[in-house]
C-alpha positions in Angstrom: 51.9 96.8 105.9 50.6 98.1 102.6 50.5 101.9 102.6 49.8 103.5 99.2 48.7 107.1 99.4 47.6 109.4 96.6 48.7 113.0 96.4 46.7 115.6 94.3 47.8 119.2 94.0 45.1 121.9 93.6 46.2 125.0 91.6 44.6 128.4 90.9 42.4 128.3 87.8 43.2 131.9 86.8 46.0 131.9 84.2 46.8 135.6 84.5 47.7 135.2 88.2 50.7 133.0 87.5 51.8 135.1 84.5 51.7 138.4 86.4 53.3 136.8 89.4 56.2 135.7 87.2 56.4 139.1 85.6 56.8 140.8 89.0 58.9 138.2 90.8 60.6 136.1 88.1 59.2 132.9 89.8 57.4 130.3 87.7 54.7 129.6 90.3 53.1 126.5 88.9 56.5 124.9 88.3 57.5 125.8 91.9 54.3 124.2 93.3 54.9 121.1 91.2 58.4 120.8 92.5 57.2 121.1 96.1 54.9 118.1 95.5 57.7 116.1 93.9 60.1 116.9 96.7 57.7 115.6 99.3 57.0 112.4 97.3 60.8 111.8 97.0 61.2 112.2 100.8 58.3 109.9 101.6 59.7 107.3 99.2 63.0 107.4 101.1 61.1 106.6 104.2 59.5 103.6 102.6 56.1 105.0 101.7 54.4 104.3 98.3 53.0 107.4 96.8 50.8 107.8 93.7 51.1 111.3 92.2 47.8 112.4 90.6 49.5 115.6 89.5 48.2 119.1 89.4 44.6 120.0 88.6 43.0 123.4 87.9 39.3 122.8 88.5 36.7 120.6 90.2 35.9 118.4 87.1 39.6 117.6 86.6 40.1 116.9 90.4 37.2 114.5 90.5 38.3 112.7 87.4 41.8 112.3 88.9 40.4 111.0 92.2 38.2 108.5 90.3 41.4 106.8 89.2 41.8 105.6 92.8 39.0 103.1 92.1 41.5 101.0 90.2 44.4 101.4 92.6 45.2 100.1 96.0 45.1 103.6 97.5 44.3 103.8 101.2 44.7 107.5 102.0 44.6 110.9 100.2 46.8 113.9 100.6 45.2 117.1 99.2 48.0 119.6 98.5 46.9 123.2 98.4 50.2 125.2 97.9 48.5 128.5 97.0 45.0 129.7 96.2 42.5 127.1 95.0 38.7 127.2 95.1 37.9 125.6 98.5 34.9 123.7 97.2 37.3 121.5 95.1 39.1 120.3 98.2 35.7 119.9 99.9 34.4 117.7 97.1 37.5 115.5 97.1 37.4 115.1 100.9 33.8 114.1 100.8 34.5 111.5 98.1 37.4 110.1 100.1 35.3 109.9 103.2 32.7 107.8 101.3 35.4 105.4 100.4 36.8 105.4 104.0 40.1 107.0 102.9 41.8 109.0 105.7 42.3 112.6 104.4 45.3 114.9 105.0 45.1 118.5 103.9 48.6 119.9 103.3 49.3 123.6 103.0 52.9 124.1 101.8 53.5 127.6 100.7 50.8 130.2 101.0 48.1 130.1 103.6 45.1 131.6 101.9 44.0 128.6 99.9 44.6 125.9 102.5 42.8 127.9 105.2 39.8 128.4 103.0 39.9 124.7 102.2 40.2 123.8 105.9 37.0 125.9 106.6 35.2 124.2 103.7 36.0 120.7 105.0 35.0 121.6 108.6 31.7 123.1 107.4 30.6 119.7 106.1 32.0 117.7 109.0 34.7 115.8 107.2 37.2 114.0 109.4 40.7 115.2 108.3 44.1 116.2 109.5 45.9 119.4 108.5 49.7 119.9 108.1 51.4 123.1 107.3 55.0 123.5 105.9 57.3 122.9 103.0 59.2 119.6 102.6 62.4 121.2 103.8 60.7 121.6 107.3 61.6 118.5 109.2 58.6 118.8 111.5 56.1 119.1 108.6 57.5 115.9 107.0 57.4 114.1 110.4 53.7 115.1 110.8 52.9 113.8 107.3 54.7 110.5 107.9 53.0 110.1 111.3 49.6 110.5 109.6 50.5 108.0 106.9 51.6 105.4 109.5 48.3 105.9 111.3 46.3 105.7 108.1 48.1 102.5 107.2 47.4 101.0 110.6 43.7 101.9 110.4 43.3 100.4 106.9 45.3 97.3 107.9 42.8 96.6 110.7 39.7 96.6 108.4 37.9 93.3 108.0 40.3 91.5 110.4 38.9 88.7 112.5 39.3 88.5 116.3 39.0 85.0 117.8 37.6 85.0 121.3 38.2 81.7 123.0 36.1 81.3 126.2 34.5 84.3 127.7 34.9 86.8 130.5 37.6 86.0 133.1 37.2 86.6 136.8 34.4 89.1 136.3 36.6 91.6 134.4 33.9 92.5 131.9 35.1 96.1 131.4 37.8 95.0 129.0 35.7 92.6 126.9 34.4 95.1 124.4 31.2 95.7 122.5 31.7 93.7 119.3 29.4 95.8 117.2 31.5 98.8 118.1 34.7 97.0 117.1 33.1 96.6 113.7 31.9 100.2 113.6 35.2 101.9 114.6 37.8 99.4 113.3 36.0 97.0 110.9 36.9 94.0 113.1 34.7 90.9 113.2 34.6 88.9 116.5 34.4 85.1 116.1 33.6 83.0 119.2 35.1 79.6 120.2 34.9 77.4 123.3 38.3 77.2 125.1 38.4 73.4 125.1 38.4 73.3 121.3 42.1 73.9 121.4 42.7 70.6 123.1 40.3 68.8 120.8 42.4 69.7 117.8 44.4 66.8 116.5 48.1 67.5 117.0 51.1 65.6 115.8 53.0 64.0 118.7 56.2 64.5 116.8 55.5 68.2 116.5 54.7 68.5 120.2 58.0 66.8 120.9 59.8 69.2 118.5 58.5 72.2 120.5 59.5 70.5 123.8 63.0 69.9 122.7 63.2 73.4 121.1 62.4 74.9 124.5 64.8 72.6 126.4 67.6 73.4 123.9 67.2 77.2 123.8 65.8 78.4 127.1 68.3 79.4 129.8 66.7 76.7 132.1 63.4 74.9 132.8 62.7 74.5 136.5 60.8 71.2 136.5 59.7 70.6 140.1 57.8 67.3 139.8 54.5 68.9 140.8 53.5 72.2 139.3 55.8 72.1 136.3 56.4 68.7 134.8 57.3 67.5 131.3 53.7 66.3 130.9 52.3 69.7 131.8 54.7 71.5 129.5 53.7 69.2 126.6 50.1 69.9 127.3 50.8 73.6 127.2 52.5 73.1 123.8 49.6 71.0 122.6 47.2 73.9 123.5 49.3 76.3 121.5 49.4 74.1 118.5 45.6 73.6 118.7 45.0 77.3 118.8 47.4 77.8 116.0 45.5 75.4 113.8 42.1 76.8 114.6 43.5 80.3 113.9 44.9 79.2 110.5 41.7 77.4 109.5 39.4 80.3 110.5 41.7 83.1 109.2 42.0 84.8 112.6 44.3 87.8 112.9 43.7 88.7 116.6 43.2 86.4 119.5 42.3 86.3 123.2 41.7 83.3 125.5 40.0 83.2 128.8 42.4 80.7 130.6 41.6 81.8 134.2 40.0 80.2 136.1 38.5 77.2 134.4 41.3 76.1 132.0 44.3 76.7 134.3 42.4 75.0 137.1 41.4 72.0 135.0 44.2 71.3 132.4 47.2 73.8 132.5 48.0 77.4 132.3 48.0 78.7 128.7 51.1 81.0 128.9 52.8 79.7 125.8 49.9 80.8 123.6 50.6 84.6 124.0 54.3 83.9 124.1 54.6 82.6 120.6 51.6 84.3 118.9 53.0 87.7 120.0 56.5 87.1 118.6 58.0 86.6 115.2 59.0 82.9 115.6 58.2 79.5 117.1 59.8 76.1 116.9 58.6 75.8 113.3 60.5 78.9 112.1 59.8 82.6 111.4 56.2 83.7 111.5 54.0 86.8 111.6 52.9 88.4 114.8 49.3 87.7 115.7 48.2 89.8 118.7 47.1 87.5 121.5 45.9 88.3 125.0 44.7 86.2 127.9 41.8 86.6 130.4 39.4 87.4 127.5 40.9 90.9 127.1 39.7 91.9 123.6 40.4 95.6 124.1 44.1 94.9 124.8 44.3 92.6 121.8 43.2 95.6 119.6 45.8 97.8 121.3 48.5 95.3 120.6 47.4 95.2 117.0 47.6 99.0 116.7 51.1 99.2 118.2 52.3 96.2 116.2 51.3 97.9 113.0 52.9 101.2 114.0 56.2 99.8 115.3 56.6 96.6 113.2 57.8 94.9 116.3 56.4 92.6 119.1 54.4 94.4 121.8 54.6 93.5 125.5 51.3 93.5 127.5 50.8 92.8 131.2 49.5 94.0 134.5 50.7 97.1 136.3 51.7 95.4 139.6 53.8 97.8 141.7 54.1 101.5 142.0 57.4 103.1 143.2 56.7 106.8 143.9 60.3 107.7 144.9 61.4 107.0 141.3 58.1 107.7 139.4 58.3 104.1 138.4 56.0 101.0 138.0 56.5 97.3 137.4 54.6 95.7 134.6 54.4 91.9 134.8 53.1 89.3 132.3 51.8 86.5 134.5 53.5 83.8 132.5 53.3 84.6 128.8 55.2 87.4 127.0 57.0 87.8 123.7 60.6 86.6 124.2 61.7 89.6 122.1 61.5 91.8 125.1 64.2 89.9 127.1 67.1 91.2 124.9 65.3 92.6 121.9 67.6 90.8 119.5 66.6 89.9 116.0 68.1 86.5 116.8 65.4 84.7 118.7 68.0 82.3 120.2 69.7 85.2 122.0 66.4 86.3 123.5 65.5 82.8 124.6 68.9 82.3 126.3 67.9 85.1 128.8 64.6 83.4 129.7 63.8 80.7 132.3 60.6 78.6 132.6 59.4 78.5 136.2 56.5 76.8 137.8 53.4 79.1 137.5 52.2 80.6 140.8 48.5 80.5 139.8 46.2 77.9 138.4 45.5 74.6 140.3 46.4 72.5 137.3 50.0 73.8 137.0 52.2 74.6 134.1 55.2 76.8 133.3 55.6 80.6 133.2 58.3 82.6 131.4 60.7 84.5 133.6 62.9 87.4 132.4 63.7 91.0 133.1 63.4 93.3 130.1 66.5 94.9 128.8 67.1 98.6 129.3 65.5 100.9 126.7 65.5 104.7 126.6 62.1 105.3 125.1 58.9 103.2 125.1 55.2 104.0 124.6 52.9 102.8 127.3 49.2 102.4 126.2 45.9 101.5 127.7 42.9 100.9 125.4 39.7 101.7 127.4 35.9 101.8 126.8 34.7 104.7 128.9 31.0 105.4 128.7 30.0 105.5 125.0 33.5 105.9 123.6 36.8 104.1 123.2 39.9 105.9 124.4 43.6 105.2 124.0 45.7 106.6 126.9 49.4 107.0 126.3 52.5 107.8 128.3 56.2 107.9 127.5 58.6 106.0 129.7 62.0 104.2 129.7 62.8 100.6 130.8 65.1 100.6 133.8 65.9 97.1 135.0 65.9 96.6 138.8 67.6 93.5 140.2 66.3 94.1 143.8 62.7 94.4 142.8 63.0 91.5 140.4 64.0 89.2 143.3 61.0 90.3 145.4 58.3 89.6 142.7 57.1 86.3 141.3 59.1 84.5 138.6 57.3 86.2 135.7 58.3 88.3 132.7 58.8 91.9 134.0 59.3 95.4 132.5 60.4 98.1 135.0 59.0 101.4 133.7 60.2 104.9 134.7 57.6 107.4 133.5 58.5 110.7 131.8 55.6 112.5 133.4 53.9 111.8 136.7 52.9 108.1 137.0 50.0 109.0 139.2 48.5 111.1 136.4 48.5 108.0 134.1 47.0 105.8 136.8 44.3 108.5 137.5 43.3 108.5 133.8 43.4 104.7 133.2 40.8 102.2 134.2 42.4 98.8 133.4 45.4 96.9 134.9 46.6 95.8 131.5 48.9 98.1 129.6 50.8 97.6 126.3 54.5 98.6 125.9 56.0 99.3 122.5 59.6 100.3 121.7 59.9 103.9 120.6 57.7 107.0 120.8 54.4 106.4 118.9 52.3 109.1 120.6 51.9 111.2 117.4 50.9 108.2 115.3 48.4 107.1 118.0 46.9 110.6 118.1 46.5 110.5 114.4 45.1 107.0 114.5 42.5 108.0 117.1 41.4 111.0 114.9 41.1 108.8 111.9 39.1 106.0 113.7 36.9 108.5 115.5 37.9 107.6 119.1 39.4 109.6 121.9 43.1 110.2 122.4 44.3 110.9 126.0 47.9 111.9 126.5 
């Protein structure tokens, strides 16, 4: 994900101030403020962020001239550094210009508070959307807050002008999670492109390629439980053909997010479509390594966007599924994908073969036409972020909770042969359930709550911890 940020440092225009301060303290103030900027830039570089240093400016004209250089750069966010006093209207002008170009803005106060607090008031007075961080680079918490903002800004900008392919329509009357497409464009810059489900089977696919995928699954999965009825070689080949058809349509139409209806028409008429989210949401398929393209089923466009956000923040596959069972004694819940889930979550290895060796393909329990469903139990993990993306009234919300993955063999044996994540929540599970209004949740490795909070602020939507 490209994430070039610009840093501009605003200094006091009065030359006598720095001279008299040096005479009284022995400190070269401008040199010190410059070194603070450089130290932060070096730390951000070590964390993998690209930073363009616009240097130090003394007045509004110089600040605007520096900012205008961003027109010819791939800058996606702006850090306004106010280490001491600087006239607040300068920061205000920069923030307004950045807003017009849709740059997320961070106001950073490193040393003295007078200048940054005045700038903060000036930005708030004109309604600019910005984030404030206080602290010098030697303060770990300050740097973590800045990197959290930069990850969120990069995620927000990465989503702009992406295309979401919606195959089919609303599934089983669950219209609350098929979002308002105009608002997707307004808040995230995402276009929604519509296709009929059956188009994926009308795509011409190479029989040799279908067979390559079939043998790939036979060779690498732990087992395939053909039963001569629900799951047969013919049904599995049809599932592969559906994946390849959707892959070609996505490539041809430059789609970066996907959702497909599946239930009830397609899985009652042809086969379940479980292999589609399986491979799109992971980093490989039978043809080799590939990028993650967020893909959900049942027409859930909201969750496709949630997967996109978490994918960009974490750089890893994201599990999504239904919250199925609540276990109050342990403050736990079971999240199941009804047949398709990224194999990465079985063992979370960078070697896809190791992940596949822990996965079985069982006959699907739903859909009259039959087909296969992945079955595995996710490996233990200390910290994961659980998210729901919700449209409530007139606004979007992202609800988050922190949990751990705690495998449970007994519960696994009592539930359908699906992909499962056993979640033990850090805070009360019932609080999360009370705030949520969808059965689909997304699970991402690590704690991304701060980044999600920053993302929501930048995008202008609600964050709900």
